[in-house]
ZAFI-12198 format. One record per residue: residue in three letters; x, y, z of N, C-alpha, C in turn; residue number from 1. Coordinates in pm, whole numbers. Layout:
# residues N
<drenkol aa="ALA" n_X="X" n_Y="Y" n_Z="Z" ca_X="X" ca_Y="Y" ca_Z="Z" c_X="X" c_Y="Y" c_Z="Z" i="NUM"/>
...
# end
This chain:
# residues 108
<drenkol aa="MET" n_X="85" n_Y="-118" n_Z="0" ca_X="0" ca_Y="0" ca_Z="0" c_X="89" c_Y="123" c_Z="0" i="1"/>
<drenkol aa="GLU" n_X="71" n_Y="208" n_Z="-99" ca_X="140" ca_Y="337" ca_Z="-106" c_X="50" c_Y="445" c_Z="-47" i="2"/>
<drenkol aa="VAL" n_X="106" n_Y="527" n_Z="38" ca_X="33" ca_Y="641" ca_Z="94" c_X="113" c_Y="766" c_Z="61" i="3"/>
<drenkol aa="VAL" n_X="45" n_Y="863" n_Z="1" ca_X="108" ca_Y="988" ca_Z="-39" c_X="32" c_Y="1103" c_Z="24" i="4"/>
<drenkol aa="GLU" n_X="105" n_Y="1200" n_Z="78" ca_X="44" ca_Y="1322" ca_Z="131" c_X="89" c_Y="1439" c_Z="46" i="5"/>
<drenkol aa="VAL" n_X="-7" n_Y="1518" n_Z="3" ca_X="21" ca_Y="1637" ca_Z="-78" c_X="-31" c_Y="1758" c_Z="-1" i="6"/>
<drenkol aa="ASN" n_X="57" n_Y="1852" n_Z="27" ca_X="18" ca_Y="1974" ca_Z="97" c_X="21" c_Y="2089" c_Z="-2" i="7"/>
<drenkol aa="VAL" n_X="-89" n_Y="2165" n_Z="-6" ca_X="-101" ca_Y="2273" ca_Z="-103" c_X="-117" c_Y="2406" c_Z="-32" i="8"/>
<drenkol aa="ASP" n_X="-25" n_Y="2498" n_Z="-61" ca_X="-38" ca_Y="2638" ca_Z="-22" c_X="-74" c_Y="2710" c_Z="-152" i="9"/>
<drenkol aa="PRO" n_X="-202" n_Y="2743" n_Z="-172" ca_X="-247" ca_Y="2790" ca_Z="-303" c_X="-214" c_Y="2934" c_Z="-337" i="10"/>
<drenkol aa="GLY" n_X="-150" n_Y="3003" n_Z="-247" ca_X="-115" ca_Y="3142" ca_Z="-278" c_X="-190" c_Y="3240" c_Z="-192" i="11"/>
<drenkol aa="ILE" n_X="-233" n_Y="3348" n_Z="-253" ca_X="-285" ca_Y="3464" ca_Z="-180" c_X="-412" c_Y="3435" c_Z="-99" i="12"/>
<drenkol aa="CYS" n_X="-493" n_Y="3338" n_Z="-140" ca_X="-614" ca_Y="3308" ca_Z="-62" c_X="-579" c_Y="3248" c_Z="73" i="13"/>
<drenkol aa="GLY" n_X="-465" n_Y="3180" n_Z="82" ca_X="-419" ca_Y="3123" ca_Z="209" c_X="-497" c_Y="3002" c_Z="257" i="14"/>
<drenkol aa="LEU" n_X="-585" n_Y="2948" n_Z="175" ca_X="-668" ca_Y="2834" ca_Z="215" c_X="-597" c_Y="2704" c_Z="182" i="15"/>
<drenkol aa="ARG" n_X="-520" n_Y="2657" n_Z="277" ca_X="-436" ca_Y="2539" ca_Z="258" c_X="-518" c_Y="2411" c_Z="253" i="16"/>
<drenkol aa="SER" n_X="-461" n_Y="2312" n_Z="184" ca_X="-524" ca_Y="2181" ca_Z="173" c_X="-421" c_Y="2072" c_Z="198" i="17"/>
<drenkol aa="LYS" n_X="-467" n_Y="1965" n_Z="262" ca_X="-385" ca_Y="1845" ca_Z="278" c_X="-462" c_Y="1731" c_Z="213" i="18"/>
<drenkol aa="ILE" n_X="-399" n_Y="1667" n_Z="117" ca_X="-461" ca_Y="1559" ca_Z="40" c_X="-384" c_Y="1431" c_Z="74" i="19"/>
<drenkol aa="THR" n_X="-457" n_Y="1328" n_Z="114" ca_X="-396" ca_Y="1198" ca_Z="140" c_X="-449" c_Y="1100" c_Z="37" i="20"/>
<drenkol aa="VAL" n_X="-357" n_Y="1032" n_Z="-31" ca_X="-394" ca_Y="938" ca_Z="-136" c_X="-333" c_Y="803" c_Z="-102" i="21"/>
<drenkol aa="GLU" n_X="-416" n_Y="698" n_Z="-110" ca_X="-370" ca_Y="563" ca_Z="-83" c_X="-402" c_Y="475" c_Z="-203" i="22"/>
<drenkol aa="SER" n_X="-307" n_Y="387" n_Z="-237" ca_X="-330" ca_Y="294" ca_Z="-348" c_X="-253" c_Y="165" c_Z="-324" i="23"/>
<drenkol aa="SER" n_X="-315" n_Y="54" n_Z="-362" ca_X="-247" ca_Y="-75" ca_Z="-354" c_X="-218" c_Y="-131" c_Z="-493" i="24"/>
<drenkol aa="ASP" n_X="-256" n_Y="-56" n_Z="-596" ca_X="-230" ca_Y="-99" ca_Z="-733" c_X="-215" c_Y="23" c_Z="-823" i="25"/>
<drenkol aa="MET" n_X="-197" n_Y="3" n_Z="-950" ca_X="-177" ca_Y="114" ca_Z="-1042" c_X="-307" c_Y="168" c_Z="-1099" i="26"/>
<drenkol aa="THR" n_X="-419" n_Y="108" n_Z="-1065" ca_X="-543" ca_Y="144" ca_Z="-1134" c_X="-639" c_Y="230" c_Z="-1055" i="27"/>
<drenkol aa="SER" n_X="-628" n_Y="229" n_Z="-922" ca_X="-723" ca_Y="311" ca_Z="-845" c_X="-658" c_Y="360" c_Z="-717" i="28"/>
<drenkol aa="ALA" n_X="-714" n_Y="467" n_Z="-663" ca_X="-664" ca_Y="526" ca_Z="-539" c_X="-781" c_Y="583" c_Z="-461" i="29"/>
<drenkol aa="THR" n_X="-768" n_Y="583" n_Z="-330" ca_X="-867" ca_Y="651" ca_Z="-246" c_X="-807" c_Y="785" c_Z="-204" i="30"/>
<drenkol aa="VAL" n_X="-892" n_Y="885" n_Z="-199" ca_X="-849" ca_Y="1022" ca_Z="-171" c_X="-926" c_Y="1076" c_Z="-52" i="31"/>
<drenkol aa="SER" n_X="-855" n_Y="1138" n_Z="40" ca_X="-922" ca_Y="1214" ca_Z="147" c_X="-859" c_Y="1352" c_Z="152" i="32"/>
<drenkol aa="ILE" n_X="-944" n_Y="1451" n_Z="179" ca_X="-901" ca_Y="1590" ca_Z="173" c_X="-938" c_Y="1664" c_Z="301" i="33"/>
<drenkol aa="GLU" n_X="-840" n_Y="1734" n_Z="356" ca_X="-864" ca_Y="1830" ca_Z="464" c_X="-830" c_Y="1965" c_Z="404" i="34"/>
<drenkol aa="SER" n_X="-920" n_Y="2061" n_Z="418" ca_X="-892" ca_Y="2191" ca_Z="356" c_X="-957" c_Y="2304" c_Z="434" i="35"/>
<drenkol aa="ASP" n_X="-892" n_Y="2418" n_Z="431" ca_X="-951" ca_Y="2541" ca_Z="485" c_X="-1056" c_Y="2597" c_Z="391" i="36"/>
<drenkol aa="CYS" n_X="-1057" n_Y="2550" n_Z="265" ca_X="-1147" ca_Y="2603" ca_Z="163" c_X="-1277" c_Y="2523" c_Z="156" i="37"/>
<drenkol aa="PRO" n_X="-1391" n_Y="2589" n_Z="171" ca_X="-1518" ca_Y="2516" ca_Z="162" c_X="-1542" c_Y="2454" c_Z="24" i="38"/>
<drenkol aa="ASP" n_X="-1491" n_Y="2517" n_Z="-81" ca_X="-1507" ca_Y="2461" ca_Z="-215" c_X="-1430" c_Y="2330" c_Z="-229" i="39"/>
<drenkol aa="ILE" n_X="-1308" n_Y="2327" n_Z="-179" ca_X="-1226" ca_Y="2207" ca_Z="-187" c_X="-1283" c_Y="2098" c_Z="-97" i="40"/>
<drenkol aa="ARG" n_X="-1339" n_Y="2135" n_Z="16" ca_X="-1404" ca_Y="2034" ca_Z="101" c_X="-1521" c_Y="1969" c_Z="27" i="41"/>
<drenkol aa="LYS" n_X="-1594" n_Y="2046" n_Z="-54" ca_X="-1703" ca_Y="1988" ca_Z="-134" c_X="-1649" c_Y="1887" c_Z="-234" i="42"/>
<drenkol aa="ILE" n_X="-1538" n_Y="1920" n_Z="-298" ca_X="-1475" ca_Y="1824" ca_Z="-389" c_X="-1443" c_Y="1696" c_Z="-313" i="43"/>
<drenkol aa="GLY" n_X="-1385" n_Y="1712" n_Z="-194" ca_X="-1350" ca_Y="1596" ca_Z="-111" c_X="-1469" c_Y="1510" c_Z="-75" i="44"/>
<drenkol aa="GLU" n_X="-1584" n_Y="1571" n_Z="-57" ca_X="-1705" ca_Y="1495" ca_Z="-25" c_X="-1751" c_Y="1410" c_Z="-143" i="45"/>
<drenkol aa="HIS" n_X="-1715" n_Y="1452" n_Z="-265" ca_X="-1765" ca_Y="1385" ca_Z="-385" c_X="-1662" c_Y="1295" c_Z="-453" i="46"/>
<drenkol aa="ILE" n_X="-1541" n_Y="1294" n_Z="-404" ca_X="-1440" ca_Y="1207" ca_Z="-464" c_X="-1382" c_Y="1118" c_Z="-355" i="47"/>
<drenkol aa="LYS" n_X="-1400" n_Y="991" n_Z="-369" ca_X="-1345" ca_Y="896" ca_Z="-273" c_X="-1246" c_Y="804" c_Z="-343" i="48"/>
<drenkol aa="GLU" n_X="-1284" n_Y="748" n_Z="-457" ca_X="-1196" ca_Y="660" ca_Z="-532" c_X="-1174" c_Y="717" c_Z="-671" i="49"/>
<drenkol aa="VAL" n_X="-1049" n_Y="714" n_Z="-713" ca_X="-1011" ca_Y="770" ca_Z="-842" c_X="-960" c_Y="657" c_Z="-931" i="50"/>
<drenkol aa="ASP" n_X="-1009" n_Y="652" n_Z="-1053" ca_X="-959" ca_Y="560" ca_Z="-1156" c_X="-835" c_Y="627" c_Z="-1215" i="51"/>
<drenkol aa="SER" n_X="-718" n_Y="580" n_Z="-1175" ca_X="-595" ca_Y="650" ca_Z="-1214" c_X="-572" c_Y="650" c_Z="-1364" i="52"/>
<drenkol aa="MET" n_X="-600" n_Y="540" n_Z="-1429" ca_X="-576" ca_Y="534" ca_Z="-1573" c_X="-666" c_Y="632" c_Z="-1649" i="53"/>
<drenkol aa="LYS" n_X="-788" n_Y="643" n_Z="-1604" ca_X="-884" ca_Y="734" ca_Z="-1669" c_X="-850" c_Y="880" c_Z="-1637" i="54"/>
<drenkol aa="ASP" n_X="-823" n_Y="907" n_Z="-1509" ca_X="-811" ca_Y="1047" ca_Z="-1467" c_X="-671" c_Y="1106" c_Z="-1483" i="55"/>
<drenkol aa="VAL" n_X="-567" n_Y="1030" n_Z="-1454" ca_X="-432" ca_Y="1084" ca_Z="-1467" c_X="-396" c_Y="1108" c_Z="-1613" i="56"/>
<drenkol aa="PHE" n_X="-446" n_Y="1021" n_Z="-1700" ca_X="-411" ca_Y="1034" ca_Z="-1842" c_X="-519" c_Y="1102" c_Z="-1926" i="57"/>
<drenkol aa="ALA" n_X="-618" n_Y="1161" n_Z="-1861" ca_X="-721" ca_Y="1237" ca_Z="-1933" c_X="-661" c_Y="1366" c_Z="-1987" i="58"/>
<drenkol aa="LYS" n_X="-722" n_Y="1418" n_Z="-2091" ca_X="-682" ca_Y="1550" ca_Z="-2141" c_X="-715" c_Y="1654" c_Z="-2035" i="59"/>
<drenkol aa="LEU" n_X="-640" n_Y="1762" n_Z="-2035" ca_X="-660" ca_Y="1867" ca_Z="-1936" c_X="-805" c_Y="1914" c_Z="-1935" i="60"/>
<drenkol aa="GLY" n_X="-866" n_Y="1908" n_Z="-1818" ca_X="-1004" ca_Y="1951" ca_Z="-1803" c_X="-1105" c_Y="1839" c_Z="-1814" i="61"/>
<drenkol aa="ASP" n_X="-1064" n_Y="1722" n_Z="-1865" ca_X="-1157" ca_Y="1612" ca_Z="-1885" c_X="-1164" c_Y="1513" c_Z="-1769" i="62"/>
<drenkol aa="SER" n_X="-1073" n_Y="1522" n_Z="-1675" ca_X="-1070" ca_Y="1425" ca_Z="-1565" c_X="-1187" c_Y="1450" c_Z="-1468" i="63"/>
<drenkol aa="THR" n_X="-1217" n_Y="1348" n_Z="-1392" ca_X="-1320" ca_Y="1361" ca_Z="-1288" c_X="-1286" c_Y="1475" c_Z="-1193" i="64"/>
<drenkol aa="MET" n_X="-1156" n_Y="1487" n_Z="-1160" ca_X="-1114" ca_Y="1589" ca_Z="-1064" c_X="-1142" c_Y="1730" c_Z="-1117" i="65"/>
<drenkol aa="TYR" n_X="-1111" n_Y="1754" n_Z="-1244" ca_X="-1136" ca_Y="1886" ca_Z="-1300" c_X="-1285" c_Y="1911" c_Z="-1321" i="66"/>
<drenkol aa="GLN" n_X="-1361" n_Y="1806" n_Z="-1347" ca_X="-1506" ca_Y="1823" ca_Z="-1358" c_X="-1564" c_Y="1862" c_Z="-1222" i="67"/>
<drenkol aa="LEU" n_X="-1517" n_Y="1798" n_Z="-1115" ca_X="-1562" ca_Y="1837" ca_Z="-981" c_X="-1515" c_Y="1979" c_Z="-947" i="68"/>
<drenkol aa="GLY" n_X="-1394" n_Y="2013" n_Z="-988" ca_X="-1345" ca_Y="2148" ca_Z="-967" c_X="-1432" c_Y="2250" c_Z="-1038" i="69"/>
<drenkol aa="LYS" n_X="-1471" n_Y="2216" n_Z="-1160" ca_X="-1559" ca_Y="2305" ca_Z="-1237" c_X="-1694" c_Y="2324" c_Z="-1168" i="70"/>
<drenkol aa="GLU" n_X="-1743" n_Y="2217" n_Z="-1108" ca_X="-1873" ca_Y="2224" ca_Z="-1042" c_X="-1870" c_Y="2295" c_Z="-908" i="71"/>
<drenkol aa="TYR" n_X="-1765" n_Y="2271" n_Z="-829" ca_X="-1766" ca_Y="2320" ca_Z="-690" c_X="-1669" c_Y="2433" c_Z="-659" i="72"/>
<drenkol aa="CYS" n_X="-1566" n_Y="2450" n_Z="-737" ca_X="-1463" ca_Y="2548" ca_Z="-704" c_X="-1494" c_Y="2682" c_Z="-770" i="73"/>
<drenkol aa="SER" n_X="-1495" n_Y="2786" n_Z="-690" ca_X="-1532" ca_Y="2918" ca_Z="-743" c_X="-1413" c_Y="2994" c_Z="-803" i="74"/>
<drenkol aa="HIS" n_X="-1293" n_Y="2936" n_Z="-796" ca_X="-1174" ca_Y="3003" ca_Z="-849" c_X="-1114" c_Y="2916" c_Z="-959" i="75"/>
<drenkol aa="GLY" n_X="-1124" n_Y="2961" n_Z="-1081" ca_X="-1088" ca_Y="2881" ca_Z="-1198" c_X="-943" c_Y="2837" c_Z="-1208" i="76"/>
<drenkol aa="ILE" n_X="-853" n_Y="2905" n_Z="-1139" ca_X="-713" ca_Y="2865" ca_Z="-1148" c_X="-662" c_Y="2801" c_Z="-1019" i="77"/>
<drenkol aa="CYS" n_X="-751" n_Y="2751" n_Z="-938" ca_X="-713" ca_Y="2682" ca_Z="-815" c_X="-619" c_Y="2566" c_Z="-847" i="78"/>
<drenkol aa="PRO" n_X="-505" n_Y="2555" n_Z="-778" ca_X="-410" ca_Y="2448" ca_Z="-806" c_X="-443" c_Y="2313" c_Z="-741" i="79"/>
<drenkol aa="VAL" n_X="-545" n_Y="2309" n_Z="-656" ca_X="-572" ca_Y="2187" ca_Z="-580" c_X="-615" c_Y="2070" c_Z="-668" i="80"/>
<drenkol aa="PRO" n_X="-704" n_Y="2086" n_Z="-767" ca_X="-737" ca_Y="1969" ca_Z="-849" c_X="-614" c_Y="1906" c_Z="-914" i="81"/>
<drenkol aa="CYS" n_X="-523" n_Y="1985" n_Z="-960" ca_X="-398" ca_Y="1932" ca_Z="-1017" c_X="-319" c_Y="1858" c_Z="-909" i="82"/>
<drenkol aa="ALA" n_X="-311" n_Y="1915" n_Z="-791" ca_X="-235" ca_Y="1852" ca_Z="-681" c_X="-295" c_Y="1717" c_Z="-644" i="83"/>
<drenkol aa="ILE" n_X="-427" n_Y="1706" n_Z="-646" ca_X="-492" ca_Y="1578" ca_Z="-617" c_X="-448" c_Y="1474" c_Z="-720" i="84"/>
<drenkol aa="LEU" n_X="-452" n_Y="1511" n_Z="-847" ca_X="-412" ca_Y="1417" ca_Z="-952" c_X="-264" c_Y="1382" c_Z="-944" i="85"/>
<drenkol aa="LYS" n_X="-179" n_Y="1476" n_Z="-907" ca_X="-37" ca_Y="1445" ca_Z="-891" c_X="-19" c_Y="1345" c_Z="-777" i="86"/>
<drenkol aa="GLY" n_X="-95" n_Y="1358" n_Z="-670" ca_X="-89" ca_Y="1261" ca_Z="-560" c_X="-133" c_Y="1123" c_Z="-604" i="87"/>
<drenkol aa="VAL" n_X="-240" n_Y="1116" n_Z="-682" ca_X="-289" ca_Y="989" ca_Z="-735" c_X="-181" c_Y="926" c_Z="-823" i="88"/>
<drenkol aa="GLU" n_X="-120" n_Y="1007" n_Z="-908" ca_X="-17" ca_Y="959" ca_Z="-999" c_X="98" c_Y="892" c_Z="-923" i="89"/>
<drenkol aa="VAL" n_X="142" n_Y="954" n_Z="-815" ca_X="252" ca_Y="900" ca_Z="-735" c_X="207" c_Y="778" c_Z="-656" i="90"/>
<drenkol aa="ALA" n_X="91" n_Y="785" n_Z="-591" ca_X="44" ca_Y="673" ca_Z="-510" c_X="22" c_Y="547" c_Z="-593" i="91"/>
<drenkol aa="CYS" n_X="-16" n_Y="564" n_Z="-718" ca_X="-40" ca_Y="450" ca_Z="-807" c_X="87" c_Y="403" c_Z="-877" i="92"/>
<drenkol aa="GLY" n_X="199" n_Y="467" n_Z="-849" ca_X="325" ca_Y="425" ca_Z="-908" c_X="342" c_Y="467" c_Z="-1053" i="93"/>
<drenkol aa="LEU" n_X="269" n_Y="569" n_Z="-1095" ca_X="276" ca_Y="616" ca_Z="-1233" c_X="378" c_Y="728" c_Z="-1251" i="94"/>
<drenkol aa="ALA" n_X="432" n_Y="777" n_Z="-1140" ca_X="536" ca_Y="880" ca_Z="-1143" c_X="610" c_Y="877" c_Z="-1010" i="95"/>
<drenkol aa="LEU" n_X="733" n_Y="924" n_Z="-1011" ca_X="809" ca_Y="936" ca_Z="-888" c_X="767" c_Y="1064" c_Z="-817" i="96"/>
<drenkol aa="PRO" n_X="780" n_Y="1068" n_Z="-684" ca_X="744" ca_Y="1189" ca_Z="-612" c_X="844" c_Y="1301" c_Z="-641" i="97"/>
<drenkol aa="LYS" n_X="793" n_Y="1413" n_Z="-681" ca_X="875" ca_Y="1532" ca_Z="-709" c_X="786" c_Y="1654" c_Z="-689" i="98"/>
<drenkol aa="ASP" n_X="833" n_Y="1751" n_Z="-612" ca_X="756" ca_Y="1873" ca_Z="-589" c_X="735" c_Y="1950" c_Z="-719" i="99"/>
<drenkol aa="VAL" n_X="624" n_Y="2018" n_Z="-724" ca_X="590" ca_Y="2106" ca_Z="-835" c_X="597" c_Y="2249" c_Z="-780" i="100"/>
<drenkol aa="HIS" n_X="658" n_Y="2338" n_Z="-853" ca_X="671" ca_Y="2477" ca_Z="-807" c_X="623" c_Y="2574" c_Z="-912" i="101"/>
<drenkol aa="ILE" n_X="553" n_Y="2676" n_Z="-867" ca_X="518" ca_Y="2790" ca_Z="-951" c_X="570" c_Y="2913" c_Z="-877" i="102"/>
<drenkol aa="ALA" n_X="662" n_Y="2981" n_Z="-935" ca_X="717" ca_Y="3101" ca_Z="-872" c_X="662" c_Y="3223" c_Z="-947" i="103"/>
<drenkol aa="ILE" n_X="603" n_Y="3316" n_Z="-873" ca_X="544" ca_Y="3434" ca_Z="-933" c_X="614" c_Y="3558" c_Z="-880" i="104"/>
<drenkol aa="CYS" n_X="674" n_Y="3633" n_Z="-969" ca_X="743" ca_Y="3756" ca_Z="-933" c_X="694" c_Y="3869" c_Z="-1021" i="105"/>
<drenkol aa="LYS" n_X="646" n_Y="3975" n_Z="-960" ca_X="604" ca_Y="4092" ca_Z="-1037" c_X="727" c_Y="4175" c_Z="-1070" i="106"/>
<drenkol aa="LYS" n_X="744" n_Y="4206" n_Z="-1198" ca_X="858" ca_Y="4284" ca_Z="-1244" c_X="813" c_Y="4426" c_Z="-1276" i="107"/>
<drenkol aa="ASP" n_X="885" n_Y="4521" n_Z="-1222" ca_X="853" ca_Y="4662" ca_Z="-1250" c_X="939" c_Y="4716" c_Z="-1359" i="108"/>
# end
């Protein structure tokens, strides 16, 4: 059983999320979400098991996670749906664990 924890600091909103993903094979994973964001908590209520082959390899926006994000998340560029899928990818053995970074610097 692989267990992966993904912690998301989404930026200026400050509504952090902790995503725990567990998988015993490459095809499915269970997801649990703790979040300061009510929108992300709604996603967590509606996603329990993820079909990794369907969702990790879906085209951008077509996965179950992004569909739930579209339905429940009020901020279109929220990084949490992506973070959930990255956790599934690692827990299912489809990728090695590696942090993802977005650095934003305003240039004058």
